[in-house]
C-alpha positions as CSV (number, residue, x, y, z in Angstrom):
1,M,46.6,-47.6,3.3
2,S,44.9,-44.2,3.1
3,A,43.2,-42.6,6.2
4,P,39.7,-44.0,6.9
5,T,36.8,-41.8,5.6
6,K,34.2,-43.3,8.0
7,T,33.1,-46.4,9.7
8,I,30.0,-48.1,8.5
9,K,27.9,-51.2,9.2
10,T,26.6,-53.1,6.2
11,S,24.6,-56.2,5.5
12,V,25.4,-56.2,1.7
13,P,27.6,-59.4,1.8
14,G,24.9,-61.4,3.6
15,R,22.1,-60.1,1.3
16,L,24.1,-61.1,-1.8
17,D,24.9,-64.6,-0.4
18,R,21.3,-65.4,0.5
19,L,20.0,-64.7,-3.0
20,P,18.5,-67.7,-4.9
21,W,19.8,-68.4,-8.4
22,S,18.1,-66.3,-11.0
23,R,18.3,-64.9,-14.5
24,W,20.2,-62.0,-13.1
25,H,23.0,-64.3,-12.1
26,W,23.1,-65.8,-15.6
27,T,23.7,-62.2,-16.9
28,I,26.8,-62.0,-14.7
29,V,28.0,-65.5,-15.8
30,I,27.5,-64.7,-19.5
31,G,28.9,-61.2,-19.3
32,L,32.0,-62.1,-17.3
33,G,32.7,-65.8,-17.7
34,T,33.0,-65.8,-21.5
35,V,36.6,-64.4,-21.2
36,W,37.8,-67.9,-20.7
37,I,36.3,-68.8,-24.1
38,L,38.5,-66.1,-25.6
39,D,41.6,-67.4,-23.9
40,G,40.9,-71.0,-25.0
41,L,40.3,-69.7,-28.5
42,E,43.6,-67.9,-28.5
43,V,45.8,-70.7,-27.2
44,T,44.2,-73.3,-29.4
45,I,44.3,-71.4,-32.6
46,V,48.0,-70.6,-32.1
47,G,48.8,-74.2,-31.2
48,N,47.0,-75.6,-34.2
49,I,48.1,-73.1,-36.8
50,A,51.8,-73.3,-35.8
51,P,52.7,-76.0,-38.4
52,R,50.9,-74.0,-41.1
53,L,52.4,-70.7,-40.2
54,A,55.9,-72.3,-40.5
55,E,55.2,-73.4,-44.0
56,K,56.2,-71.4,-47.1
57,G,53.5,-69.1,-48.4
58,S,52.0,-68.3,-45.0
59,G,52.9,-64.6,-45.4
60,I,55.3,-64.6,-42.4
61,S,58.7,-66.1,-41.9
62,I,58.6,-68.0,-38.7
63,S,59.2,-71.6,-37.4
64,A,56.9,-73.9,-35.6
65,S,59.3,-74.1,-32.6
66,Q,59.4,-70.3,-32.4
67,I,55.6,-70.2,-32.2
68,S,55.2,-73.0,-29.6
69,G,58.3,-71.9,-27.7
70,L,59.1,-68.2,-27.8
71,G,55.7,-67.1,-29.0
72,A,53.9,-69.1,-26.2
73,A,56.3,-67.8,-23.6
74,L,55.8,-64.2,-24.6
75,Y,52.1,-64.6,-24.5
76,V,52.3,-66.0,-21.0
77,A,54.8,-63.3,-20.0
78,G,52.3,-60.7,-21.2
79,A,49.5,-62.4,-19.3
80,C,51.6,-62.4,-16.1
81,T,52.5,-58.7,-16.5
82,G,48.9,-57.8,-17.3
83,A,47.6,-59.7,-14.3
84,L,49.9,-57.8,-11.9
85,L,49.3,-54.4,-13.5
86,F,45.6,-54.6,-14.0
87,G,45.1,-56.6,-10.8
88,Y,46.4,-53.7,-8.7
89,L,44.3,-51.3,-10.7
90,T,41.2,-53.5,-10.3
91,D,41.5,-53.4,-6.5
92,R,42.1,-49.6,-6.5
93,F,39.7,-48.4,-9.2
94,G,37.0,-51.1,-9.3
95,R,36.1,-54.3,-11.1
96,K,33.9,-52.8,-13.8
97,K,36.3,-50.2,-15.2
98,L,39.1,-52.7,-15.5
99,F,37.2,-55.6,-17.0
100,M,36.1,-53.2,-19.8
101,I,39.6,-51.9,-20.3
102,T,41.3,-55.3,-20.4
103,L,38.9,-56.6,-22.9
104,L,39.6,-53.6,-25.2
105,V,43.4,-54.3,-24.9
106,Y,42.7,-57.9,-25.9
107,L,40.6,-56.9,-28.9
108,L,43.1,-54.4,-30.3
109,A,46.1,-56.7,-29.9
110,T,44.4,-59.7,-31.4
111,A,43.4,-57.6,-34.4
112,M,47.0,-56.4,-34.9
113,T,48.2,-60.1,-34.6
114,A,46.0,-60.9,-37.6
115,L,47.7,-58.1,-39.5
116,S,51.3,-59.1,-38.6
117,G,53.7,-59.2,-41.5
118,T,56.8,-60.2,-39.7
119,A,57.8,-62.6,-36.8
120,F,58.7,-59.6,-34.7
121,M,55.3,-58.0,-35.1
122,F,53.6,-61.4,-34.3
123,F,55.6,-61.8,-31.1
124,V,55.0,-58.2,-30.0
125,F,51.2,-58.4,-30.4
126,R,51.1,-61.9,-28.8
127,F,52.7,-60.3,-25.7
128,I,50.1,-57.4,-25.7
129,T,47.3,-59.9,-26.2
130,G,48.6,-61.7,-23.1
131,L,48.5,-58.4,-21.2
132,G,44.8,-58.1,-21.8
133,I,44.0,-61.7,-21.0
134,G,46.0,-61.6,-17.8
135,G,44.2,-58.5,-16.7
136,E,40.9,-60.2,-17.4
137,Y,41.7,-63.0,-15.1
138,A,42.2,-60.7,-12.1
139,A,39.2,-58.4,-12.8
140,I,36.8,-61.1,-13.7
141,N,37.5,-63.7,-11.0
142,S,37.2,-61.1,-8.3
143,A,33.9,-59.7,-9.7
144,I,32.4,-63.2,-10.1
145,D,33.2,-64.3,-6.6
146,E,31.8,-61.1,-5.1
147,L,28.5,-61.3,-7.0
148,I,27.7,-65.1,-6.9
149,P,25.9,-66.5,-3.7
150,S,28.2,-68.5,-1.5
151,K,26.4,-71.8,-1.8
152,F,26.9,-71.7,-5.6
153,R,30.3,-70.1,-5.7
154,G,32.5,-73.2,-6.1
155,R,30.6,-74.9,-8.9
156,I,30.0,-71.6,-10.8
157,D,33.6,-70.6,-10.6
158,L,34.8,-74.0,-11.8
159,I,32.4,-74.2,-14.7
160,I,33.2,-70.6,-15.8
161,N,36.9,-71.3,-15.7
162,G,36.2,-74.6,-17.5
163,T,34.6,-72.7,-20.4
164,F,38.2,-72.1,-21.6
165,W,37.7,-75.4,-23.3
166,I,34.6,-74.4,-25.2
167,G,36.9,-71.7,-26.7
168,A,39.5,-74.4,-27.2
169,A,37.1,-76.7,-29.1
170,F,35.8,-73.9,-31.2
171,G,39.4,-72.8,-32.0
172,A,40.3,-76.3,-33.0
173,L,37.3,-76.5,-35.3
174,V,38.0,-73.1,-36.8
175,S,41.6,-74.2,-37.4
176,I,40.4,-77.1,-39.5
177,V,38.5,-74.8,-41.8
178,V,41.0,-72.0,-42.0
179,L,43.9,-74.3,-42.6
180,N,42.1,-75.9,-45.5
181,E,43.5,-74.2,-48.6
182,N,40.4,-75.3,-50.6
183,F,38.6,-72.6,-48.6
184,L,41.2,-70.0,-47.9
185,P,44.8,-69.3,-49.2
186,G,47.6,-70.2,-46.8
187,D,48.5,-66.6,-46.1
188,V,44.9,-65.6,-45.3
189,G,43.4,-68.5,-43.2
190,W,45.4,-67.9,-40.1
191,R,44.6,-64.2,-40.2
192,V,40.8,-65.0,-40.4
193,A,41.2,-67.2,-37.3
194,F,42.5,-64.3,-35.2
195,G,39.8,-62.1,-36.7
196,L,37.1,-64.3,-35.4
197,G,38.5,-63.8,-31.9
198,V,38.0,-60.1,-32.4
199,V,34.4,-60.5,-33.5
200,F,33.6,-62.7,-30.5
201,G,35.3,-60.2,-28.2
202,L,33.1,-57.4,-29.5
203,V,30.0,-59.4,-28.7
204,I,31.2,-59.9,-25.2
205,L,32.0,-56.2,-24.8
206,L,28.3,-55.4,-25.6
207,V,27.0,-57.9,-23.1
208,R,29.4,-56.8,-20.4
209,R,28.2,-53.2,-20.3
210,N,25.2,-54.5,-18.3
211,V,27.3,-56.1,-15.6
212,P,27.4,-53.9,-12.4
213,E,30.2,-52.9,-10.2
214,S,30.9,-55.2,-7.2
215,P,28.8,-53.8,-4.2
216,R,31.5,-55.3,-1.9
217,W,34.1,-53.2,-3.6
218,M,31.9,-50.1,-3.5
219,F,31.1,-50.1,0.2
220,I,34.8,-50.5,1.2
221,H,35.8,-47.5,-1.1
222,G,33.3,-45.0,0.3
223,R,30.4,-45.7,-2.0
224,D,28.2,-47.4,0.5
225,Q,25.0,-45.6,-0.6
226,E,25.5,-46.7,-4.2
227,A,26.1,-50.2,-3.0
228,E,22.9,-50.3,-0.9
229,E,20.9,-49.0,-3.9
230,L,22.4,-51.5,-6.3
231,V,21.8,-54.4,-4.0
232,H,18.2,-53.2,-3.4
233,D,17.6,-53.2,-7.2
234,V,19.2,-56.6,-7.5
235,E,16.9,-58.0,-4.7
236,R,13.8,-56.6,-6.4
237,T,14.9,-58.1,-9.8
238,V,15.6,-61.5,-8.3
239,E,12.2,-61.5,-6.4
240,E,10.4,-60.7,-9.7
241,Q,12.4,-63.4,-11.6
242,T,12.0,-66.2,-9.1
243,G,8.6,-65.3,-7.6
244,R,10.0,-65.7,-4.1
245,D,10.1,-63.3,-1.2
246,L,13.6,-62.9,0.2
247,E,14.2,-63.4,3.9
248,R,15.5,-60.5,6.0
249,V,19.2,-60.4,6.7
250,D,20.2,-59.1,10.1
251,R,23.9,-59.9,10.1
252,E,26.1,-56.9,9.5
253,I,29.9,-56.3,9.2
254,E,31.6,-53.2,10.4
255,I,34.0,-51.5,7.9
256,E,36.4,-48.6,8.1
257,Q,36.1,-47.2,4.6
258,R,39.2,-46.3,2.6
259,K,39.5,-44.5,-0.7
260,T,42.7,-46.3,-1.6
261,I,44.7,-49.2,-0.2
262,G,48.5,-49.3,-0.7
263,F,50.3,-52.0,-2.6
264,F,52.5,-52.9,0.5
265,T,49.4,-53.4,2.6
266,I,48.1,-55.8,0.0
267,A,51.4,-57.6,-0.3
268,R,51.8,-57.9,3.5
269,S,48.3,-59.5,3.8
270,V,49.1,-62.1,1.2
271,L,52.7,-62.9,2.2
272,T,52.8,-62.5,6.0
273,M,49.2,-62.8,7.3
274,Y,48.4,-65.9,5.3
275,P,51.6,-67.8,4.7
276,R,50.1,-71.3,4.5
277,R,47.5,-70.0,2.0
278,T,50.3,-68.4,0.0
279,V,52.1,-71.7,-0.3
280,L,48.9,-73.4,-1.3
281,G,48.1,-70.9,-4.0
282,L,51.6,-71.1,-5.5
283,S,51.6,-74.9,-5.4
284,L,48.2,-75.1,-7.2
285,F,49.2,-72.6,-10.0
286,V,52.6,-74.1,-10.6
287,G,51.3,-77.6,-10.7
288,Q,48.5,-77.0,-13.2
289,A,50.7,-74.9,-15.4
290,F,53.4,-77.5,-15.7
291,L,50.9,-80.3,-16.4
292,Y,49.0,-78.4,-19.1
293,N,52.2,-77.2,-20.7
294,A,53.5,-80.7,-20.8
295,I,50.5,-81.7,-22.9
296,T,49.0,-78.8,-24.7
297,F,51.9,-76.8,-26.0
298,G,53.3,-79.8,-27.7
299,F,50.0,-81.4,-28.7
300,A,50.1,-80.8,-32.5
301,S,53.9,-81.6,-32.6
302,I,53.5,-84.9,-30.9
303,L,50.7,-86.0,-33.2
304,T,52.4,-85.0,-36.3
305,T,55.9,-86.2,-35.3
306,F,55.1,-89.6,-33.8
307,Y,51.9,-90.6,-35.5
308,K,52.2,-88.7,-38.8
309,V,48.8,-86.9,-38.3
310,P,48.5,-84.2,-41.0
311,S,48.8,-80.7,-39.6
312,A,45.4,-79.8,-40.9
313,D,43.8,-82.6,-38.9
314,T,45.2,-82.0,-35.4
315,G,42.2,-79.9,-34.7
316,Y,39.9,-82.9,-34.6
317,Y,42.0,-84.5,-31.8
318,Y,42.0,-81.2,-29.9
319,V,38.2,-81.1,-29.9
320,V,38.2,-84.4,-28.2
321,I,40.5,-83.4,-25.3
322,A,38.7,-80.0,-25.1
323,V,35.4,-81.8,-24.4
324,G,37.0,-83.9,-21.7
325,N,38.4,-80.7,-20.1
326,F,35.0,-79.0,-20.0
327,L,33.2,-82.0,-18.7
328,G,35.6,-82.1,-15.7
329,P,34.4,-78.9,-14.0
330,L,30.9,-79.4,-15.3
331,V,30.5,-82.9,-13.7
332,L,32.7,-82.4,-10.6
333,G,31.9,-78.8,-9.9
334,K,29.0,-79.3,-7.5
335,L,31.1,-81.7,-5.4
336,F,33.4,-78.8,-4.5
337,D,30.4,-77.2,-2.7
338,T,29.1,-80.4,-1.2
339,V,32.0,-82.9,-0.6
340,G,34.2,-79.9,0.2
341,R,37.2,-78.0,-1.2
342,K,40.1,-79.9,0.4
343,P,39.2,-83.5,-0.7
344,M,38.2,-82.3,-4.2
345,I,41.2,-80.1,-4.9
346,S,43.7,-82.6,-3.6
347,G,41.9,-85.5,-5.3
348,T,41.7,-83.9,-8.7
349,Y,45.3,-82.9,-8.7
350,I,46.6,-86.2,-7.6
351,A,44.3,-88.2,-9.9
352,A,45.5,-86.1,-12.9
353,G,49.2,-86.5,-12.0
354,V,49.0,-90.3,-11.5
355,L,47.0,-90.8,-14.7
356,L,49.7,-88.8,-16.6
357,F,52.4,-91.0,-15.2
358,G,50.5,-93.9,-16.6
359,T,50.1,-92.3,-20.0
360,A,53.9,-91.7,-20.0
361,W,54.5,-95.4,-19.3
362,L,52.2,-96.5,-22.1
363,F,53.7,-94.0,-24.6
364,K,57.3,-95.1,-23.7
365,N,56.5,-98.7,-24.3
366,G,54.7,-98.1,-27.7
367,H,51.3,-99.1,-26.6
368,L,49.5,-96.0,-27.9
369,N,48.5,-94.6,-31.3
370,A,47.1,-91.2,-32.1
371,Q,43.6,-92.1,-31.0
372,T,44.5,-93.9,-27.7
373,L,47.0,-91.3,-26.7
374,T,44.2,-88.7,-27.2
375,A,41.9,-90.8,-25.1
376,C,44.5,-91.0,-22.3
377,W,44.9,-87.2,-22.4
378,T,41.2,-86.7,-22.3
379,V,40.9,-88.7,-19.1
380,V,43.9,-87.0,-17.5
381,L,42.5,-83.5,-18.4
382,F,39.0,-84.4,-17.1
383,F,40.5,-84.3,-13.6
384,A,43.2,-81.7,-14.3
385,S,40.7,-79.2,-15.6
386,A,38.6,-79.3,-12.4
387,G,41.8,-79.0,-10.4
388,A,43.2,-76.1,-12.4
389,S,39.9,-74.2,-12.2
390,S,39.9,-74.7,-8.4
391,A,43.3,-72.9,-8.2
392,Y,41.6,-69.7,-9.4
393,L,38.7,-70.3,-7.1
394,T,41.0,-70.9,-4.1
395,V,43.1,-67.7,-4.4
396,S,40.0,-65.6,-5.2
397,E,38.2,-66.6,-2.0
398,V,40.9,-67.2,0.7
399,F,42.4,-63.6,0.9
400,P,40.8,-60.4,2.1
401,M,38.4,-58.5,-0.1
402,E,40.7,-55.5,-0.6
403,T,43.5,-57.8,-2.0
404,R,41.3,-60.2,-4.1
405,A,42.2,-59.1,-7.6
406,M,45.8,-58.6,-6.6
407,A,46.0,-62.0,-5.0
408,I,44.7,-63.6,-8.2
409,A,47.2,-61.6,-10.2
410,F,50.1,-62.5,-7.9
411,F,49.5,-66.2,-7.9
412,Y,48.6,-66.3,-11.6
413,A,51.8,-64.3,-12.4
414,I,54.2,-66.2,-10.2
415,G,52.8,-69.6,-10.7
416,T,52.3,-69.2,-14.4
417,A,55.7,-67.6,-14.9
418,L,57.3,-70.6,-13.3
419,G,55.2,-73.2,-15.2
420,G,53.9,-71.2,-18.2
421,I,57.2,-69.5,-19.3
422,T,59.6,-72.2,-18.3
423,G,57.2,-74.9,-19.5
424,P,56.8,-73.9,-23.2
425,L,60.5,-73.3,-23.5
426,L,61.3,-76.6,-22.0
427,F,58.5,-78.7,-23.5
428,A,58.8,-77.3,-27.0
429,D,62.3,-78.7,-27.4
430,L,61.4,-82.0,-25.7
431,T,58.2,-82.7,-27.7
432,A,59.7,-81.5,-31.0
433,S,62.9,-83.6,-30.8
434,G,61.2,-86.6,-32.3
435,K,62.6,-88.8,-29.5
436,V,60.2,-90.9,-27.4
437,H,62.4,-90.5,-24.4
438,D,62.3,-86.7,-24.5
439,T,58.5,-86.6,-24.7
440,V,58.3,-89.1,-21.8
441,I,60.4,-86.7,-19.8
442,A,58.0,-83.9,-20.5
443,F,55.0,-86.0,-19.4
444,T,56.8,-87.1,-16.2
445,I,57.8,-83.6,-15.2
446,G,54.2,-82.4,-15.6
447,A,52.8,-85.4,-13.7
448,A,55.3,-85.1,-10.8
449,I,54.7,-81.4,-10.2
450,M,50.9,-81.8,-10.4
451,T,50.9,-84.7,-8.0
452,A,53.1,-82.7,-5.5
453,A,50.6,-79.8,-5.7
454,G,47.8,-82.2,-4.8
455,I,49.7,-83.4,-1.7
456,V,50.2,-79.8,-0.6
457,A,46.4,-79.2,-1.0
458,A,45.6,-82.2,1.1
459,F,47.3,-80.5,4.0
460,L,46.8,-76.8,3.4
461,A,43.5,-76.4,1.5
462,V,40.9,-74.2,3.2
463,D,37.4,-75.5,4.0
464,A,35.7,-72.6,2.2
465,E,32.7,-74.3,0.8
466,R,29.3,-72.5,1.3
467,K,30.9,-69.8,3.5
468,S,30.7,-66.1,3.0
469,L,33.9,-64.5,1.6
470,E,34.0,-62.3,4.7
471,D,34.0,-65.5,6.9
472,I,36.9,-67.1,5.1
473,A,39.0,-63.9,5.4
474,A,37.9,-60.7,7.1
475,P,38.4,-57.5,5.1
476,L,41.5,-55.6,6.0
477,T,39.3,-52.6,6.7
478,S,37.1,-54.6,9.0
479,A,36.6,-53.3,12.6
480,R,37.7,-56.8,13.7
481,P,41.4,-57.6,13.6
482,A,42.6,-58.1,10.0
483,G,43.2,-61.8,9.3
484,A,40.5,-63.0,11.6
485,A,37.2,-64.5,10.4
486,T,34.1,-62.4,11.1
487,T,31.9,-65.2,12.5
488,G,34.2,-67.6,14.2
489,A,35.7,-69.3,11.2
490,A,39.3,-70.4,11.4
491,A,41.9,-67.7,12.0
492,A,44.3,-66.7,9.3
493,V,46.7,-69.4,8.3
């Protein structure tokens, strides 16, 4: 950590947390939250076009198992690498600079994927696309949590993460059209699908220019005057939009400002100051990664292999489970702020795991067809989606301000690498084998790890609902001892 520049007192966190919901907050949600739509679009398009890309005449020599196995693993590896790289840069240089840069990386790589002429080019640009998306996760989650009032933070974070499935549904519908050779030739349709992602990303880029830097990041990094001016402008805007006079905030925190904060300081705070929270974060990310990989990466293959669903029609089924995934955070999100983090996180994880066990039993015994299997998946993912979204919420709010983006990156990278790289490589072979027993094994692995993560959450989850971020974990630069809460909340665990 660099030498302190000066010690200041600021009421910025309290002033941001006491704001009523307004159109200004919707600007933040739209400008930043739409990144999950892009990720959902990416993953779904690749999953649904895999059978068509593997056919002759696609313009590229590649197999379906390569796309769902190696291609998916490289995309996730890129996302893990991007999260760590851009997460560190986000904590050092600010949220806004990085959420603009990472979106540009995504746009360029997706455009080049559409132009790929060989399997090698396709894989390279899938990796780079992952770099951009992984960096987005770190930059965006940290910015959202630092700008959204504490009483809304849980539900808004969950719903924003859940919009991944709006992109997934759109990607599934797009795949139906672009894979129809009555509309587009086989070597053109899949390229158009990736091109649509570029167009959508450009629209987000234009909206995102109006999203401000995080005032919390600014006052820690020696830009306290700018932070005060920004929050004053926001308060005036919110008062005009809501017609309400804002109450005065007297509570202040004392900060020793730093220009830069070293990587080892960040790592130490995550690994040694908060060991229980570290175990919690890893468990949540690994659990949701394995469950989702057990279902989604083999989705099209299971339908086409076991139920002879035409490859061009799998998108219809994907739309159904995408709707279930989005409804989970939308319906359950408020309960994370009212019922509480611990019961809701553990409950959604365990419910999803148990229901997937049940689905595996029904599948094994031949009680399902394409429609009823999709219905089972939809119910499983209703709970799993809320749980998976809460993983991002958890790691973005239970570690100190200076480490937030890096903490998100760390848990995303480690947890997703274990579940998201191992998962596709493992599940691609199991679900593509054509053997019922192998697919049952895939479902069982995902269900067991998800359930185990829910049990861990039941013991280790933090009661962070409706609390200021600074109360959940004091900033490392706080004049109070690092790792202690600022207003009497529980000490670091």
